[in-house]
DOGU-266959 format. One record per residue (C-alpha): residue number from 1; x, y, z. Coordinates in steps of 0.001 Angstrom, whole numbers. Example, Ala and Ser with C-alpha at 12.3 -4.5 7.8 and 13.67 -1.06 7.14 Angstrom:
2
<seq->1; x->12300; y->-4500; z->7800>
<seq->2; x->13670; y->-1060; z->7140>
END
This chain:
266
<seq->1; x->110032; y->33575; z->124439>
<seq->2; x->112757; y->34716; z->122031>
<seq->3; x->111406; y->38274; z->121986>
<seq->4; x->111131; y->38407; z->125782>
<seq->5; x->114689; y->37110; z->126228>
<seq->6; x->115962; y->39553; z->123598>
<seq->7; x->114528; y->42705; z->125180>
<seq->8; x->115215; y->41519; z->128731>
<seq->9; x->118898; y->41085; z->127858>
<seq->10; x->119101; y->44575; z->126351>
<seq->11; x->117329; y->46150; z->129349>
<seq->12; x->119579; y->44393; z->131879>
<seq->13; x->122743; y->45263; z->129949>
<seq->14; x->121670; y->48922; z->129955>
<seq->15; x->120863; y->48793; z->133677>
<seq->16; x->124311; y->47294; z->134283>
<seq->17; x->125861; y->50120; z->132264>
<seq->18; x->124008; y->52789; z->134265>
<seq->19; x->125079; y->51324; z->137617>
<seq->20; x->128707; y->50985; z->136480>
<seq->21; x->128727; y->54514; z->134995>
<seq->22; x->127265; y->56024; z->138156>
<seq->23; x->129985; y->54436; z->140270>
<seq->24; x->132711; y->55530; z->137845>
<seq->25; x->131516; y->59158; z->137726>
<seq->26; x->131131; y->59344; z->141501>
<seq->27; x->134419; y->57457; z->142004>
<seq->28; x->132666; y->55058; z->144340>
<seq->29; x->132422; y->51290; z->144329>
<seq->30; x->128880; y->50173; z->143486>
<seq->31; x->127169; y->47454; z->145466>
<seq->32; x->128962; y->44469; z->143948>
<seq->33; x->125980; y->42089; z->144329>
<seq->34; x->123773; y->44567; z->142442>
<seq->35; x->126239; y->45132; z->139595>
<seq->36; x->127158; y->41475; z->139154>
<seq->37; x->123547; y->40397; z->139618>
<seq->38; x->122400; y->42674; z->136797>
<seq->39; x->125181; y->41438; z->134531>
<seq->40; x->124413; y->37806; z->135375>
<seq->41; x->120737; y->38364; z->134565>
<seq->42; x->121662; y->39986; z->131261>
<seq->43; x->123860; y->37002; z->130390>
<seq->44; x->121096; y->34497; z->131170>
<seq->45; x->118627; y->36363; z->128975>
<seq->46; x->121254; y->36884; z->126257>
<seq->47; x->122089; y->33169; z->126310>
<seq->48; x->118424; y->32232; z->125864>
<seq->49; x->118119; y->34710; z->123014>
<seq->50; x->121255; y->33283; z->121379>
<seq->51; x->119730; y->29796; z->121411>
<seq->52; x->116967; y->31114; z->119148>
<seq->53; x->119330; y->33311; z->117113>
<seq->54; x->121917; y->30679; z->116212>
<seq->55; x->119536; y->27740; z->115643>
<seq->56; x->116687; y->28708; z->113350>
<seq->57; x->113917; y->26752; z->111657>
<seq->58; x->115874; y->26877; z->108406>
<seq->59; x->119313; y->25965; z->109750>
<seq->60; x->122260; y->27554; z->111552>
<seq->61; x->123420; y->31162; z->111511>
<seq->62; x->127138; y->31920; z->111152>
<seq->63; x->126890; y->35491; z->109842>
<seq->64; x->128892; y->38357; z->111318>
<seq->65; x->126140; y->39812; z->113509>
<seq->66; x->125252; y->36456; z->115056>
<seq->67; x->128906; y->35675; z->115749>
<seq->68; x->129521; y->39115; z->117270>
<seq->69; x->126604; y->38520; z->119634>
<seq->70; x->127998; y->35117; z->120630>
<seq->71; x->131502; y->36509; z->121171>
<seq->72; x->130143; y->39435; z->123190>
<seq->73; x->128204; y->37024; z->125413>
<seq->74; x->131320; y->34900; z->125965>
<seq->75; x->133536; y->37885; z->126833>
<seq->76; x->130955; y->39331; z->129229>
<seq->77; x->130646; y->35920; z->130899>
<seq->78; x->134412; y->35844; z->131410>
<seq->79; x->134350; y->39387; z->132837>
<seq->80; x->131575; y->38353; z->135239>
<seq->81; x->133659; y->35419; z->136484>
<seq->82; x->136781; y->37546; z->136951>
<seq->83; x->134846; y->40450; z->138501>
<seq->84; x->133944; y->38223; z->141434>
<seq->85; x->137586; y->38601; z->142554>
<seq->86; x->138896; y->41729; z->140830>
<seq->87; x->137658; y->45336; z->140479>
<seq->88; x->136596; y->45347; z->136825>
<seq->89; x->133843; y->47979; z->136940>
<seq->90; x->135408; y->49995; z->134106>
<seq->91; x->135576; y->46959; z->131821>
<seq->92; x->131963; y->46143; z->132692>
<seq->93; x->131069; y->49748; z->131817>
<seq->94; x->132717; y->49246; z->128404>
<seq->95; x->131500; y->45732; z->127627>
<seq->96; x->127908; y->45774; z->128931>
<seq->97; x->126714; y->48291; z->126289>
<seq->98; x->128602; y->46273; z->123664>
<seq->99; x->126546; y->43281; z->124762>
<seq->100; x->123350; y->45310; z->124355>
<seq->101; x->124362; y->46545; z->120886>
<seq->102; x->125360; y->43119; z->119576>
<seq->103; x->122168; y->41597; z->120965>
<seq->104; x->120129; y->44330; z->119282>
<seq->105; x->121956; y->43838; z->115971>
<seq->106; x->121782; y->40027; z->116016>
<seq->107; x->118053; y->39969; z->115296>
<seq->108; x->118883; y->41059; z->111741>
<seq->109; x->119667; y->38067; z->109550>
<seq->110; x->122734; y->39341; z->107711>
<seq->111; x->124024; y->36578; z->105480>
<seq->112; x->121350; y->33918; z->105644>
<seq->113; x->121547; y->30507; z->107281>
<seq->114; x->123373; y->27267; z->106591>
<seq->115; x->120677; y->24668; z->105776>
<seq->116; x->120512; y->21657; z->108098>
<seq->117; x->120892; y->19233; z->105198>
<seq->118; x->124253; y->20834; z->104315>
<seq->119; x->125584; y->21157; z->107847>
<seq->120; x->124992; y->18625; z->110608>
<seq->121; x->124450; y->19707; z->114206>
<seq->122; x->127824; y->18222; z->115240>
<seq->123; x->129737; y->20168; z->112585>
<seq->124; x->127806; y->23313; z->113517>
<seq->125; x->128926; y->22904; z->117153>
<seq->126; x->132530; y->22383; z->115998>
<seq->127; x->132379; y->25546; z->113874>
<seq->128; x->130876; y->27635; z->116707>
<seq->129; x->133493; y->26445; z->119198>
<seq->130; x->136282; y->27225; z->116735>
<seq->131; x->134997; y->30732; z->116008>
<seq->132; x->134550; y->31676; z->119668>
<seq->133; x->137894; y->30140; z->120696>
<seq->134; x->139702; y->32073; z->117972>
<seq->135; x->137922; y->35287; z->118947>
<seq->136; x->138769; y->34961; z->122647>
<seq->137; x->142389; y->34167; z->121895>
<seq->138; x->142493; y->37190; z->119582>
<seq->139; x->141312; y->39317; z->122501>
<seq->140; x->143986; y->37692; z->124679>
<seq->141; x->146610; y->38675; z->122113>
<seq->142; x->145428; y->42290; z->122098>
<seq->143; x->145506; y->42210; z->125894>
<seq->144; x->149079; y->40856; z->125784>
<seq->145; x->150133; y->43696; z->123475>
<seq->146; x->148584; y->46220; z->125851>
<seq->147; x->150396; y->44604; z->128822>
<seq->148; x->153689; y->44868; z->126938>
<seq->149; x->152997; y->48583; z->126363>
<seq->150; x->152060; y->49058; z->130017>
<seq->151; x->155210; y->47253; z->131174>
<seq->152; x->157341; y->49449; z->128921>
<seq->153; x->155684; y->52592; z->130294>
<seq->154; x->156385; y->51524; z->133866>
<seq->155; x->159935; y->50499; z->133006>
<seq->156; x->160570; y->53919; z->131475>
<seq->157; x->158849; y->55658; z->134411>
<seq->158; x->156123; y->57034; z->132136>
<seq->159; x->152852; y->55841; z->133645>
<seq->160; x->149686; y->57516; z->132493>
<seq->161; x->147574; y->57696; z->129356>
<seq->162; x->144821; y->55113; z->129129>
<seq->163; x->146446; y->53148; z->131969>
<seq->164; x->145088; y->55675; z->134464>
<seq->165; x->141526; y->54550; z->133751>
<seq->166; x->142129; y->50790; z->133737>
<seq->167; x->142538; y->48318; z->136605>
<seq->168; x->146032; y->47673; z->138060>
<seq->169; x->148619; y->45717; z->136080>
<seq->170; x->148119; y->42590; z->138189>
<seq->171; x->144383; y->42644; z->137490>
<seq->172; x->144986; y->43081; z->133754>
<seq->173; x->147359; y->40114; z->133836>
<seq->174; x->144630; y->38077; z->135510>
<seq->175; x->142322; y->39085; z->132664>
<seq->176; x->144933; y->37964; z->130128>
<seq->177; x->145261; y->34517; z->131668>
<seq->178; x->141497; y->34277; z->132076>
<seq->179; x->141084; y->34926; z->128351>
<seq->180; x->143790; y->32411; z->127491>
<seq->181; x->142391; y->29736; z->129824>
<seq->182; x->138815; y->30195; z->128587>
<seq->183; x->139958; y->30327; z->124965>
<seq->184; x->142123; y->27236; z->125464>
<seq->185; x->139156; y->25372; z->126951>
<seq->186; x->137049; y->26178; z->123901>
<seq->187; x->139938; y->25394; z->121540>
<seq->188; x->140274; y->21995; z->123227>
<seq->189; x->136557; y->21365; z->122742>
<seq->190; x->136832; y->22483; z->119105>
<seq->191; x->139718; y->20072; z->118464>
<seq->192; x->137911; y->17187; z->120168>
<seq->193; x->134730; y->17772; z->118156>
<seq->194; x->136863; y->18083; z->115028>
<seq->195; x->138457; y->14688; z->115613>
<seq->196; x->135069; y->13164; z->116418>
<seq->197; x->132916; y->14641; z->113665>
<seq->198; x->135116; y->15847; z->110778>
<seq->199; x->135751; y->13121; z->108218>
<seq->200; x->139479; y->12402; z->107740>
<seq->201; x->140767; y->15426; z->109667>
<seq->202; x->144316; y->14754; z->108431>
<seq->203; x->143303; y->14799; z->104754>
<seq->204; x->145478; y->16921; z->102478>
<seq->205; x->143092; y->19880; z->102495>
<seq->206; x->142880; y->19859; z->106327>
<seq->207; x->146301; y->18696; z->107492>
<seq->208; x->147836; y->22200; z->107628>
<seq->209; x->145000; y->23519; z->109781>
<seq->210; x->144993; y->20453; z->112039>
<seq->211; x->148753; y->20397; z->112697>
<seq->212; x->148995; y->24154; z->113292>
<seq->213; x->145945; y->24114; z->115573>
<seq->214; x->147547; y->21335; z->117617>
<seq->215; x->150782; y->23346; z->117780>
<seq->216; x->148849; y->26401; z->119006>
<seq->217; x->147083; y->24259; z->121612>
<seq->218; x->150454; y->22941; z->122819>
<seq->219; x->151940; y->26451; z->123082>
<seq->220; x->148930; y->27763; z->125008>
<seq->221; x->149151; y->24741; z->127322>
<seq->222; x->152829; y->25444; z->128006>
<seq->223; x->151985; y->29094; z->128718>
<seq->224; x->149275; y->28183; z->131232>
<seq->225; x->151498; y->25545; z->132862>
<seq->226; x->154352; y->28047; z->133095>
<seq->227; x->152077; y->30639; z->134668>
<seq->228; x->150526; y->28325; z->137251>
<seq->229; x->153629; y->26252; z->138065>
<seq->230; x->156531; y->28629; z->137384>
<seq->231; x->154892; y->32015; z->137911>
<seq->232; x->155467; y->33269; z->134350>
<seq->233; x->154304; y->36868; z->133991>
<seq->234; x->155111; y->40069; z->132152>
<seq->235; x->156986; y->39896; z->128874>
<seq->236; x->157527; y->36132; z->129167>
<seq->237; x->153768; y->35610; z->129108>
<seq->238; x->153443; y->38126; z->126274>
<seq->239; x->155990; y->36272; z->124103>
<seq->240; x->154311; y->32886; z->124605>
<seq->241; x->150888; y->34389; z->123899>
<seq->242; x->152080; y->35946; z->120639>
<seq->243; x->153856; y->32750; z->119548>
<seq->244; x->150775; y->30621; z->120219>
<seq->245; x->148499; y->33069; z->118429>
<seq->246; x->150834; y->33148; z->115416>
<seq->247; x->150413; y->29373; z->115087>
<seq->248; x->146651; y->29688; z->115513>
<seq->249; x->146430; y->32467; z->112921>
<seq->250; x->148378; y->30349; z->110465>
<seq->251; x->145990; y->27482; z->111166>
<seq->252; x->142955; y->29615; z->110282>
<seq->253; x->144386; y->31733; z->107472>
<seq->254; x->147648; y->30074; z->106444>
<seq->255; x->145981; y->26835; z->105433>
<seq->256; x->143592; y->28833; z->103265>
<seq->257; x->146590; y->30576; z->101678>
<seq->258; x->148280; y->27255; z->100982>
<seq->259; x->145176; y->25712; z->99449>
<seq->260; x->143932; y->28655; z->97411>
<seq->261; x->147180; y->30328; z->96350>
<seq->262; x->150320; y->28215; z->96667>
<seq->263; x->148888; y->24814; z->95651>
<seq->264; x->146747; y->26360; z->92904>
<seq->265; x->149796; y->28019; z->91352>
<seq->266; x->151857; y->24900; z->91801>
END
């Protein structure tokens, strides 16, 4: 079953790429049901393959290739959801082959597995949610930086460059908030599982990460509230996205710096 799901996912991702490329070259809209149907099929097969990839007989995989495959699946799922309302054929053309490549690479066990006796299933779920949430919010930050660049180009009456080949600004903003909303959902789940399953989450070695993660969650929540209730867009959304990501980055890397450098020297 794992092998069938693996090769089915790759084949459907490649078929999706061909359909999207054909429409892009011919400058014609493909049949949306066909394009989205192929991508949806690829995601189903990829998801089944991931179930076998991440949970093995010996334990859980958290190596780079496995995580890239999981992140690729999550991003393609988000694109599928947004593509139901927005013309995202070019992004599908870019991301579908990435899905195929990461699925192909994930069969190689690069880094070994975490044995079940050292890592419970609940902690494994918490770790997976945290990794994917951080990855999606990283993508949202890159998207925010691109939107700032695009806004500056329009403000200075210098449209062009890569912007000519991407969807309209409004569509790219929708993608930004889709990434933030999806990432925030997973971050919420990661925090909840952390409180439920991590022993003494406010212990000295975890308090920095916990407090900063909660601050990031609050900032992302304010951003989404401001967008949906106050219509925040443009550079306002960019600033809130960057501020929230700064807190999240400090949670993931700053706490490690405090524990391994500052406290050790102190």
